[in-house]
Every structure is written in structure tokens, then in C-alpha cells.
N, C-alpha and C positions, 0 to 999 in steps of 0.2 A: 402570595402574600404581598401587599403594597409595602414598598419601602418607606422609611421614615424620613423626612425631609427637613434641611434646614431652611427656615423662612425667616427673611428679614423684612420687618414691616415698617416703611417709612412714610411719616405722616406730619402734618403740621399741628394737629392738636390729638389730645388722649386723655380721657379721664383716669385718673382724677385730677391730673396737673394742669391741664388747660382745656376750657371747652367753650365754644361759641354754638355748637349744634350737634345734630344727631352723628356726625363724623367722628366727634370724639367718644360717643358711646360706643360705636362701632370698632373703632381702634383698641379701645379698652378692653372690649369682650371677645373679639374674633381670636387675638393671640391666646388667650386663656382656654377658648374650647380647642385651639389645635394642639396646645400644649398636653390638655387632658387626652388626646387621641394619640399622644406619644411623639409627636413632632418637636423638633428644637427650634424655638421662636425667640425672637428679639425685636426691640421697638426701637426706632431712632426718631427723635424729636428735637425741635429747636429748644435752647434754653431761654425763655422768655424771663424778663425780669420778675413777672407776677408768680413765678414758681417759687414755693417756698423750700430752700435746700434743707434746712433743717427738719421740717415736717416730714418731709419724704426720704430723709437720711441719703441726700445726694451727695457724692464725693468725687473728687476729681479722679479722672481714670487715665486719660492720655493727654499729655501736652509738652511742648507745643505741636500742632498738627498743620503742616502747609497743605494748602489746596490750590491748585492751579487753575484759574480761570482764564477766559480769553483775552486778547490784547496784552498777552505775556504778563498778566497780573498774577500774583501769589497773594491769598489771604491766609492770615495765622488765625489760628482758634485753638480752643481746649475741648475736650470731651469729658463730660462728667456722667457717673453711672448711679443706678439704684436697681432695685428689683420690686416688682409688684408683689402683693401678697401672696400670689400663686406661683412666684418664683420666676416669673419672665424678667430676663434683664431688659433695662430701658436705659438708653444712652442719649445724652442731651449735647447738642452741638452749641458750643458756647462762643459767642461773637458779639461783644457788646454793641459795635456799630450798627449791626443788624437786627439784634434781639433784645436787647436792653430796653424793651419797651413793655407796658403793661397789657397791651392788647394784640394779638396776632397780626391781624391785617389792616386796621385802621384806627384813627385816633377817637377822642371821645364824643367828636362830632360826627363819627361815621364817614371821615373822608380817608380814602385809602391813602395808604403812605406811598409816596412818590417814588420809592426806591424798592417797590414789592418784587419787581422783575429781577434785580440784583440779589435780594435777599433770598428768594427762594430757589434762584438758579444756583447760589452759592450753596444753600443747605442741600440741595439735591446731589450735587457734586461731593460736598463733604461727607454726605452719608456713604457713598461708594468709597470715598477715600480712607473713612474708619474701617470699613471691611477689608481693605487691602493691607492698611497698617497693622491691623490687630489680627488678620488671617482669619476673619470671620467667612468661613466657607458658606456661600449660599446656593441653593438649589432654587429658590425662589426670591425674586425681589419684588415686593408688593407696595405699590405706590397707591396714593389716595388724593384724587382731585387735583385740580391745576397746580397747587403749590409744590407738588412733588411729581408732577406729569413729565418733567424733564430727565427723572431717572432712568425710563426705558430709553430714552434717546442717547444719554451719556453711557449708558451700559454698551448699547450697540456701536456708538461711534468712537469712545474713548477706551473701553475696557474689554472688547470682544476676544483679546487674547490674554488677559490677565490669568495667573494661575489660580487666583480665588475666585473670580467672577466669571470665568469664560464658560463654564457649563451652566451658568444660572439662567432661567426664563424670567421674563418681566410680566408682571401683571398689573394692569391700573384700573381702580375702582372708581367710577364716576358716582358721586353721591348727590350732585346737582348740576346738570349741564347748563345752568343759567351762567354758572361761575366758570369762566374759560382761561383766565389770564392772559388779557388783551393788553398790549403794552407797544408804545411807538418802536419803529425799527433802529431808533438810535441806541436802544438798550441791547441789541441783539449782538454786538461785537463783545460784551463783556461775557455772554454765555459760552462763548469758544466754540458753538455748534458748527461753525463753518458757514460761509455765504452760499456753499454749493447746496446747503439743505434749507435755504431760505426761499422756498418755493410753495407753490400753491396746493401741492399735495401734502406738504409737510408744516412748515411753521409759519408761512407766510399768509396773512389775510387782509385784503385792502391796503395793501402797504405797510403793515404792521405786524405784530407777532402774536401769533396764538399759541400759548403753552399747551393747551389741552388737546388741540389739534396735532400738534407733533408727538405728543404721548400716545394718542390713538394709533398714529402712523407706526410708531417703533415697537410699541408693546406687543407681546406675544398672545397676551390674551387681555380683552377689556370687558369688563362687566360692570352693570349697574345694580341698584339694591332692590329692584322687584321685578318679576316677569312682565307686567303690564307696562311698567315704565320703559322696559328695553323695547318694546313693540311702539310706545309712544314716541320715543327719541329717534326712532327710524323714520319718521313721518315729517313732513315739512312744517306742520303745525307745531310740533313740539320739539323737534330737532335742533332748534336754535343754531341752525347753520351747519351741524355737525352731522346731519343725516348721512350725507354722501360718504364721509370718512367712517361712519359707524356702520353703514351697510357694506362698505368695502371689506369690513372683517369677516362678514359671512357668519358661519357658526360660531366664530371666535368673538363674538359680541353676544351676551346674553344677561338675563336678569336672574340674581341670586337674592332672594329675599332676605332681608336682615332680621336677626334674631333678637330676643330679650335677654337680658341677664337677670334672670329670677332669683338670684341671689341679693339683687338690688331692689328689684320690683316684685315684691310679694306681700299682700297685706297680712299674712299670717305671722310675719317676723320683722317687718318694717319698723326701725327704730325711730323714724321721723313722725310716726302717729302716735296720737293720745291713746288709742285703743287698737288691739290687733282683731281681725276677723277672718272667717273663711265661709265657705258654702255651708258648713254644719251649722255655724252660728254667725249671723249677721248684725248681731247687736253693737259690735264694735263700730261698724260702718255708720250706724246712726249717730254714734258719740262722735265720729269724725266729722260727720255733717253738722253737728252742733257747734264743735269746736271751730270748723271753718266759718260758720255764720257769725260767731262770737268775733272771729279774728278780723272779718272785714265789716263789722258793724251791721250785718244784716239781722233781720227779725229772725229769732230763734224759733222755727217752726217745721217740723218734720214733715208736714203735708205739702209745704210748698217744694217745687222741685228746683234744684240748682244747676245752672249750665255752667260748667267750666271752661275755662280757656287758658292755655300755658303755651306761648308762642313767641316768636320773633316777630316784631312789627315790621313785616316786608311784604312787598307787593305779593311775591308767591302765596302767601298765606290767606290772602282774602280778606283781611280784618278792615279793609275799607269798605266792604260789602256788608260786613256784620255790623257795623256801627249804627248804620240807619235802622237795621233790623232790630237792635236793642231797644232804641227809642219806640219802634212800633209796638214791640213786644210787651213793653210796660205799659202800653196805653189799652192793649187788648187782653193781656194773659197775667194770670196770677203765678209770677215766675221771678227767679232771682239769677243774677250772672255775677260771676267772680272770673277776673281778668287779671292774669300775670304775664309780663312781658316788656320787651323794650326795642328799640331800633329807630324806625322813622319818627322824626321829633314831631311831626304834625299828628299822627297816630297817638303818639304818647301823650300830647297836650289833649287831645279828643277823649281819651280813655281815662286820663287823669281826672278830668271834669265831671265824669258820670257819676261818682258816689254823691257829690253835692246835689245833682239835679235829681236824682232818684235814691234818697237816703234810706237806708234799711232793705233797699232792693238790688243794688249793684254796687259791688266793691272792687276796687282795682289796686294793683301793687305794679309800680313801673320800676323795672329791674328784674333781676334773676335770682332766686333763691331756691336751692334744691331741696331743703326741708319744705318750703312752702309749695314746690311744685308736687311733693308726694302728698301733702294735706289736700290740695286741689284735686288730685285724681281720686284720693280716697273719700273725700267728702262731698263731691259732686254727684248729681245723678245722671247727668248727661255731660258729654264732652264734645265741644263742636269744633270741627276742622274745614273750614270752608277754602280749601286750598284751590288755587288756579291750576297747579300740578303739584304732586307730591312724589317724588321718586320712591319712598318707603312709608316713611312716616314711623315714628316709635309711639307717640303719645296714644294712638288709637290702641296699639297693643297693651300699653300701660293700662289704658281704660278698661279694655275687657278683662285683664286680671283682676282689677280693683272694683269690679261690678258697677261699673260707670259706663252707661249705653253711648257708645259713638254717634254722632250726628255728622256725617262727613260727606264731601263730594265724591262722586265715582270717578276717581282718576288715580293713576300710578298705584302704590302700594295701599291705599285706602281700599280701593276697588279688590285688591287680592286679599284683603284681611276681614273686612268687615260684611258680613251676610245681611242682605237686606231683610227688615222686617216684614213678615206675612201677616195681615191683619185679620185674615180669615182664620189661620191655624195657630198662630200666635208664634211660629218659629222665626229665626234670625237673631242677629246679635246687635243690630244698629239699624240707623236710618240713613239712607244715602240719597243724593239728588245729583242730577246731571248739569243743569245750566247754573253758571254761576251769575245769579241775579239776586236782586234784594227780595223779588217775589217768591223765587224757588227756596231761598234759604228762610225766609219768613215761613212759609208754608210747612217745611220740612220741620222746623222747629215746633211749630204749631201741631203738627202730626205726631211728634215725640211727646209734647206736653198733653195733648188729649188722650193719648195713650195711657200716660202717667195718671190721669184723673179717672177716665172711663173704663180702663182695661187693665187693672193692676195685677191681675193674674199673669197676664202676658208679659209685663214688665219683669216680674219675679222669675219666671222661666227663661226670658232673654238674659238676664243678669247670671242666673245659674250656668246657662249654656255658655255665656262668654267667659265667666271665670274659669270654667272647665277647659277652655282652649289653652293649647300651649304653642307658642312661636319661639321655641327656645334655639340656641345655637347648634343643638346636636343635629337638627335636621339641616340646618344651611351649612354648617362645617363642613358635613360630608359631601356636599355639592362642590364646596371651594376644594376639598381634597382630591375629588374625582378629576377635576379640571387642572389644579395643579399638575397632577401625573400625566395628564394628557400634553402638557406643553414642556414639562421638565425635560432638560437634555439627558440622554441616556448615559 
């Protein structure tokens, strides 16, 4: 019988406290699944100003706490604490100079904070200092993406002989290899990692610093969030310069598919929906569709298919390719679009203007609203994700559960989770295309729409098949558990 582990999850965001993307969903759900399996788990986060202390019953836990950084600098901070609904302890590192900000990484104009190198170096060190100060015995230190990629390095270089942390193994999960934590070398002294480690094998890249690269080097295990993305990132095309460090990890770099928290995403019990539904009765989905059409000022007509989009407006997501497709689709198809998202200002302006150009046919909301995201998933007939790359993707998994057929590019986790429609047999769970071009995306949406109008029995069968699938955390967490045990110290 495998022994139970003490797992410390260190991340820059986590639902419900702070979220900018799928990372927050994973950090919120994985600890709950691990705890369910009997492991002891805690989460350590920065305490951003946007986090509501009273709403989440956050109280001070440890203060003051001194954290030594490089250049003989000592930072002083406090630690706050709460618990999730499932009883997982959550610790917040409070340091006003670094974290008393409304957004985690950038300002309202999407400009990265100039002190991000110092902010997240400090946070990574402070997380380990908290473990030492409060005797949080760790078997696994699990870091996520570049903001906490220094955790494995600090563990190996600073705390290898700590009575609390010396037996821990470090795990680094890459949620998006595009974001690597690249900074000028003038920030390196503050990290305290030692100039002997400022090498091309570890932290140095083009005479600057690469946090993710160093984290890959020092971590005992590196994983990403889908098997296909693990293969893709070993290549020159999608490795973004990290293919050599990743390939050097051998079998200790792998893909583990993200799961879905079905307590949050299930149409049978979703509190954000005007009506519930299941495969036994889909009447509620029809009501959700009507509510979505009304909410966005679209013509209320159950016969017209709605294509939903909930996404960050970023180059990765391919929404620059989708934009001209919407125009062409309005000229050639009887179809509606609903878009929810924010990010790139030019894309925001373009999508914001669409409802005026196509009244009753296209709706948009610039920003993020969790209730609205749920309504789009439930009320749409199709959900489009034309991603240039997609480490895992969660929205296509939500869509399958809500009977909303995905239209996705065959890449990363999208290829791992959506089964191509077979026009002869009616099998499949969605519509996939390979080339990210206006023509390919337009034709695939056209294929989905023609299926909607010409082969409705196929649509119903695909919906039923998709809703029956489960990508829950039970399957994924078992893989994490197996690999934790492979790297944990005896």
C-alpha cells in the first residue's frame, strides 16, 4: 500500500481567490482530489489586494516572517490563512510592496510589472520559508509555471539540508510554455541563486534570466497538462526554446491531462443557469439557449445554431483568425455568435464592434464573468477554440459536459479530448481541423453548421456521447500520485 504524502502546492493563482486562466482552475481542483485520496495537502499563494479577506474568512497566521534574498537583502512579510470548502489549508504571503495590486502579473493595459522578477523570486523563497518556520513537513513541493519555477532551485540550493524540506522532491508543472519568466540579468543578484548557476544549462539565456529554464533543470519531475502537448513541446516548432532542457529530463518529463471539477461544471446542478438539464431531459438546455440569446440581444430562435467563445484575447487563442471568419459566416450562413473575453486591446475593439455591425446575430461581452461563462457553455450549440497551441484546454471539456459540440484545432489537449466527427457513421464528439487559416476554420464551422441543419440525428448522438464522457480528476490524480511516489525521497 502506498504511503500517504504531505504535498505543498505553490502557485501564483487559484480559484476562487484569484484567476487569470486555467492554471487557477487546476490549482483549485488538484489539491481537493489529492485530499480525497487521503494525502495531506496545502496551498500557498500571494496575497493580492483583489482577494477579499472577509469573503474567504482569511485571518493572520504568522507575522512577522523574515525572508532572506540575494545581495544580503531581508524582506519582511506576513502570512494569512484560510481553508477551502473541502478543508484544504490555504496560506497567503502578504507583502504590500509586491502584492498589493489588483492584477497578478500586469496592469490594466496588460503591461507586465517591471518588478515581476523580484516579486516571484521573493514569493518562491517565502513559500519555502513558511514551511520551515511552521514545520510544514513536505514530501512533495509542487510548483506551477514560471512564477514559482524557482521553488525547485531554492529547494536544491538553499534547503537541501533542512530538517523540514531535505527529504522533499520537487515537481514543476508547465501550463503554458510560452510564458517563461524572461528578465534582464540585472535582476539576478536579488534572487540569491549564485552566479555559478547563471549558465546556459540553468538560468542564463541570451545574457538574461529564464526562470522556467532553471526550474526545469532543478525539478525532480516536470510535467505539462496533456500528453500531446508534452510531445509537441519536445519539438523545435512548439518547444519555444525549451525543447533541449525538456528532452534532457527523459522520462521525467511527461504529459498528465487536466481534469474537470464536475462539482463546478455540471448542467444538472449548475447554479448559474436559468434551467438545469441532463441527457434524460434536454429541455433545460433549450431554455438556456433562449436566455443566452436574450442576454446578448440575439434573435430568439431555437433553430439557429449559436457558436460560443469564452477566451483570453491572446495570440495563442487564434481569435485574430476567427474575426474575419465571423464576417464571412454572416454573409453565407444562418448562424449566431456569442463572444466573451478580454486581453489584446485591438481584438477587444474589433469584437466589441461586432454587435452593432450584425445586430441580432452577434453578441459580445468584453471582460470576464464566471456566471456568463457558464451560460455561454450551456446555451451555445457549438464552442469554437481555434488555438495556435493548447496545452490542455478546459473549455472544450466543459462544452462536452454541457452538450455543446467543440469546434477545435487539432493540437495539444484539444487533440487528446475531442473525437473527430464521422459523417458516414455519426460518431465523434466534435469537429477538428489542422491548418490554422481563415479558410480551414470557416470550412470547419460550415461543416458543423451543415451537420446541424442536414443531419440533426448526428448532432443529437454526438451531444449524448459528449455529455456521457468524463474527464474528472480521479483519473488524472492517480497519475500524479504514481509519479509523486516515483520521485519522493525514501
